[in-house]
C-alpha positions as semicolon CSV with decimal commas, in nm:
position;residue;x (nm);y (nm);z (nm)
1;M;25,570;10,385;35,548
2;K;25,362;10,356;35,862
3;N;25,081;10,127;35,772
4;T;24,881;9,926;36,025
5;S;24,626;9,803;35,770
6;S;24,651;9,582;35,467
7;L;24,589;9,568;35,093
8;N;24,788;9,886;35,015
9;T;25,019;9,914;34,713
10;A;25,293;10,179;34,704
11;I;25,540;10,217;34,415
12;G;25,776;10,515;34,422
13;G;25,961;10,723;34,675
14;N;25,745;10,838;34,970
15;A;25,433;10,684;34,817
16;L;25,169;10,635;35,091
17;L;25,423;10,763;35,340
18;G;25,168;10,911;35,581
19;T;24,920;10,626;35,585
20;T;24,826;10,497;35,932
21;T;24,505;10,297;35,913
22;G;24,401;10,348;35,552
23;A;24,358;10,031;35,347
24;S;24,317;9,918;34,985
25;N;24,503;10,223;34,850
26;T;24,719;10,219;34,536
27;A;24,992;10,480;34,493
28;V;25,224;10,479;34,191
29;G;25,474;10,763;34,161
30;F;25,697;10,980;34,372
31;D;25,502;11,122;34,671
32;A;25,181;10,964;34,540
33;L;24,912;10,970;34,814
34;F;25,181;11,112;35,039
35;S;24,942;11,278;35,290
36;N;24,679;11,005;35,307
37;T;24,630;10,878;35,661
38;T;24,298;10,701;35,708
39;G;24,150;10,711;35,359
40;V;24,063;10,384;35,186
41;R;24,034;10,269;34,826
42;N;24,220;10,573;34,683
43;I;24,425;10,559;34,364
44;G;24,708;10,801;34,292
45;L;24,891;10,764;33,960
46;G;25,183;10,992;33,877
47;T;25,431;11,213;34,055
48;F;25,253;11,393;34,344
49;A;24,928;11,225;34,241
50;G;24,682;11,256;34,527
51;F;24,947;11,432;34,734
52;K;24,691;11,652;34,913
53;L;24,449;11,372;35,002
54;T;24,428;11,314;35,376
55;T;24,120;11,134;35,503
56;G;23,903;11,105;35,195
57;S;23,815;10,773;35,034
58;N;23,724;10,631;34,692
59;N;23,919;10,892;34,495
60;I;24,111;10,853;34,169
61;D;24,379;11,113;34,106
62;I;24,576;11,085;33,781
63;G;24,830;11,358;33,732
64;N;24,645;11,566;33,990
65;M;24,731;11,643;34,352
66;G;24,374;11,604;34,470
67;V;24,192;11,792;34,746
68;A;24,219;11,721;35,118
69;A;23,937;11,519;35,273
70;E;23,732;11,489;34,953
71;S;23,575;11,157;34,860
72;N;23,422;10,979;34,560
73;T;23,596;11,208;34,309
74;I;23,793;11,151;33,990
75;R;24,053;11,411;33,892
76;I;24,256;11,379;33,572
77;G;24,524;11,633;33,479
78;T;24,596;11,974;33,623
79;R;24,423;12,297;33,532
80;G;24,654;12,527;33,339
81;V;24,886;12,240;33,246
82;Q;24,667;12,017;33,032
83;T;24,462;12,237;32,799
84;K;24,319;11,976;32,560
85;T;24,147;11,642;32,614
86;F;24,126;11,354;32,368
87;I;23,937;11,040;32,468
88;A;23,890;10,751;32,229
89;G;23,560;10,571;32,196
90;I;23,340;10,885;32,210
91;S;23,339;11,053;31,871
92;G;23,134;10,858;31,618
93;V;22,960;10,647;31,881
94;T;22,580;10,666;31,886
95;L;22,384;10,621;32,205
96;T;22,080;10,754;32,385
97;G;22,130;10,962;32,695
98;A;22,149;11,310;32,843
99;D;22,375;11,596;32,740
100;V;22,693;11,639;32,941
101;V;22,777;11,987;33,067
102;V;23,095;12,135;33,213
103;S;23,107;12,372;33,510
104;S;23,345;12,666;33,538
105;T;23,570;12,448;33,756
106;G;23,590;12,176;33,493
107;Q;23,351;11,932;33,660
108;L;23,140;11,716;33,431
109;G;22,773;11,648;33,491
110;M;22,420;11,653;33,352
111;V;22,128;11,893;33,380
112;M;21,875;11,710;33,596
113;S;21,503;11,747;33,518
114;S;21,337;11,535;33,784
115;A;21,132;11,727;34,041
116;R;21,323;11,555;34,320
117;Y;21,628;11,763;34,234
118;K;21,443;12,096;34,224
119;R;21,282;12,351;34,452
120;D;21,084;12,676;34,406
121;I;20,914;12,541;34,093
122;H;20,695;12,806;33,924
123;D;20,557;12,878;33,578
124;M;20,806;13,074;33,371
125;G;20,552;13,338;33,274
126;A;20,705;13,657;33,135
127;Q;21,062;13,565;33,227
128;S;21,127;13,448;32,871
129;S;21,006;13,771;32,710
130;G;21,361;13,903;32,691
131;L;21,456;13,639;32,434
132;M;21,338;13,870;32,158
133;K;21,606;14,118;32,264
134;L;21,892;13,872;32,211
135;R;22,096;13,899;31,892
136;P;22,171;13,575;31,707
137;V;22,502;13,600;31,525
138;S;22,722;13,405;31,287
139;F;23,094;13,389;31,360
140;R;23,419;13,189;31,340
141;Y;23,638;13,083;31,630
142;K;23,980;13,245;31,640
143;S;24,136;12,910;31,733
144;D;23,983;12,730;31,434
145;P;24,228;12,734;31,141
146;A;23,958;12,599;30,911
147;G;23,733;12,898;30,988
148;T;23,418;12,686;31,017
149;P;23,106;12,908;31,029
150;Q;22,935;12,899;31,368
151;Y;22,602;13,031;31,494
152;G;22,508;13,143;31,841
153;L;22,505;13,436;32,081
154;V;22,763;13,673;32,225
155;A;22,793;13,609;32,599
156;E;22,866;13,972;32,683
157;E;22,543;14,077;32,512
158;V;22,344;13,806;32,688
159;A;22,484;13,932;33,021
160;K;22,284;14,255;32,980
161;I;21,953;14,066;32,962
162;Y;22,003;13,723;33,123
163;P;22,315;13,726;33,343
164;E;22,199;13,402;33,502
165;L;22,259;13,221;33,172
166;L;22,633;13,287;33,174
167;V;22,920;13,058;33,275
168;Y;23,234;13,220;33,415
169;G;23,589;13,090;33,423
170;P;23,805;13,059;33,735
171;D;23,943;13,405;33,657
172;G;23,593;13,553;33,677
173;K;23,569;13,628;33,306
174;V;23,269;13,532;33,097
175;Q;23,320;13,208;32,902
176;T;22,994;13,091;32,751
177;V;22,616;13,079;32,760
178;R;22,411;12,795;32,904
179;Y;22,243;12,719;32,572
180;S;22,053;12,422;32,718
181;M;21,836;12,668;32,912
182;L;21,720;12,841;32,594
183;S;21,510;12,546;32,475
184;A;21,272;12,570;32,772
185;M;21,253;12,947;32,737
186;L;21,177;12,920;32,366
187;L;20,908;12,661;32,442
188;N;20,749;12,903;32,688
189;E;20,744;13,178;32,424
190;L;20,597;12,939;32,168
191;Q;20,320;12,840;32,408
192;K;20,243;13,206;32,477
193;Q;20,227;13,281;32,104
194;T;20,006;12,978;32,043
195;A;19,767;13,085;32,320
196;E;19,750;13,435;32,170
197;L;19,683;13,295;31,821
198;N;19,408;13,073;31,959
199;R;19,253;13,373;32,134
200;L;19,261;13,580;31,815
201;S;19,122;13,289;31,613
202;A;18,830;13,250;31,856
203;Q;18,770;13,625;31,843
204;M;18,765;13,615;31,462
205;D;18,520;13,323;31,468
206;E;18,290;13,519;31,697
207;Q;18,315;13,826;31,475
208;K;18,242;13,612;31,170
209;I;17,922;13,487;31,332
210;V;17,821;13,844;31,418
211;N;17,895;13,962;31,064
212;E;17,699;13,676;30,911
213;R;17,401;13,755;31,133
214;R;17,419;14,122;31,042
215;M;17,446;14,040;30,672
216;A;17,143;13,813;30,699
217;E;16,944;14,088;30,872
218;L;17,056;14,345;30,615
219;S;16,971;14,113;30,330
220;A;16,626;14,053;30,477
221;R;16,565;14,428;30,516
222;Q;16,687;14,496;30,164
223;G;16,467;14,219;30,028
224;A;16,165;14,369;30,203
225;Q;16,252;14,717;30,077
226;I;16,302;14,590;29,723
227;A;15,967;14,412;29,736
228;R;15,794;14,727;29,866
229;L;15,961;14,941;29,599
230;S;15,866;14,692;29,331
231;T;15,505;14,715;29,443
232;Q;15,519;15,097;29,439
233;V;15,684;15,103;29,099
234;A;15,420;14,869;28,960
235;S;15,147;15,090;29,107
236;L;15,305;15,404;28,963
237;K;15,340;15,239;28,625
238;A;14,974;15,152;28,627
239;M;14,877;15,507;28,728
240;F;15,092;15,661;28,457
241;E;14,942;15,432;28,198
242;Q;14,597;15,539;28,309
243;A;14,702;15,906;28,325
244;M;14,823;15,898;27,968
245;A;14,484;15,766;27,858
246;P;14,241;16,026;27,708
247;K;14,007;15,992;28,003
248;G;14,073;16,119;28,351
249;G;14,346;16,375;28,273
250;A;14,567;16,540;28,533
251;R;14,289;16,550;28,788
252;S;14,258;16,175;28,775
253;L;14,642;16,133;28,808
254;A;14,664;16,369;29,109
255;A;14,379;16,185;29,274
256;R;14,564;15,857;29,236
257;L;14,896;15,996;29,360
258;R;14,747;16,160;29,667
259;P;14,715;15,840;29,880
260;L;15,085;15,750;29,841
261;R;15,301;15,805;30,149
262;E;15,631;15,831;29,962
263;P;15,746;16,183;29,863
264;I;15,636;16,205;29,500
265;Q;15,630;16,538;29,317
266;V;15,418;16,601;29,009
267;Q;15,501;16,909;28,804
268;M;15,301;17,026;28,504
269;F;15,441;17,253;28,237
270;H;15,342;17,373;27,897
271;A;15,493;17,208;27,598
272;K;15,410;17,143;27,243
273;A;15,210;16,835;27,185
274;R;15,437;16,550;27,089
275;Q;15,170;16,283;27,080
276;N;14,852;16,249;26,889
277;R;14,644;16,281;27,205
278;P;14,805;16,520;27,458
279;L;14,643;16,601;27,790
280;Q;14,420;16,911;27,789
281;H;14,394;17,177;28,056
282;G;14,209;17,504;27,995
283;G;14,203;17,424;27,628
284;K;14,587;17,402;27,612
285;P;14,804;17,092;27,582
286;F;15,047;16,996;27,861
287;W;15,284;16,717;27,954
288;L;15,349;16,561;28,293
289;K;15,699;16,566;28,444
290;T;15,734;16,345;28,752
291;E;16,018;16,336;29,004
292;L;16,010;16,036;29,236
293;K;16,200;16,037;29,568
294;L;16,179;15,692;29,724
295;S;16,325;15,627;30,066
296;V;16,528;15,303;30,107
């Protein structure tokens, strides 16, 4: 081992073999941190752990060969070799924080919301309208022996509407949907629906006011018409009562009806006397038949 610095620990054949000036490195395992030259504070645990590291610093490689010149990275296990992860102290522990997401390369992280991490910020507008085209489904995972019912979307169907919501694997195949994005899109749709409901509610309120005003005007006109008709009916009643009296006769009735503006027809016809004192005309009895046509 060619090492001109200090504070390095190497356990295993060829561990830290290429180090020249790197310091504070720990390599445990055959060929661990084999290619490191100037990197500092690296940890390689396991056979070939950190083997590809060269000049990077502050890396922790456990059962992983690492990547040349990378820094400040933790790599545990090897893709395609370890296919399941179990970590104690997570399940059943309650805490407040952000959701953790996984990239298609297996990197862990969070979805940042602060404006300092973003650019090209615009209102979503109609971009969420396609949500109504998505098909929510129920299903069971093939790998779940218990067959627990699940609910969600089919990534291949989402690809036809929102391809930007998909996550692909290293082989280029679709893996999943970025469900965390749907909450903001649903909120946008809810706000749009709320705005539309408020607009319709305001429109209905305006129409209600118009209808109430029209009803008031109609009621006032009807009241005036009813009052006028009542006056006419009372006048006609008085004229008929006078016409049926022995004095005045048909001539007196026609004279009283003539000033009225409403279309009133008076028709005389012969009939047998059905009262003690019928009207007389030319020495013959007659009765009055009236047809009233009152305009409203």
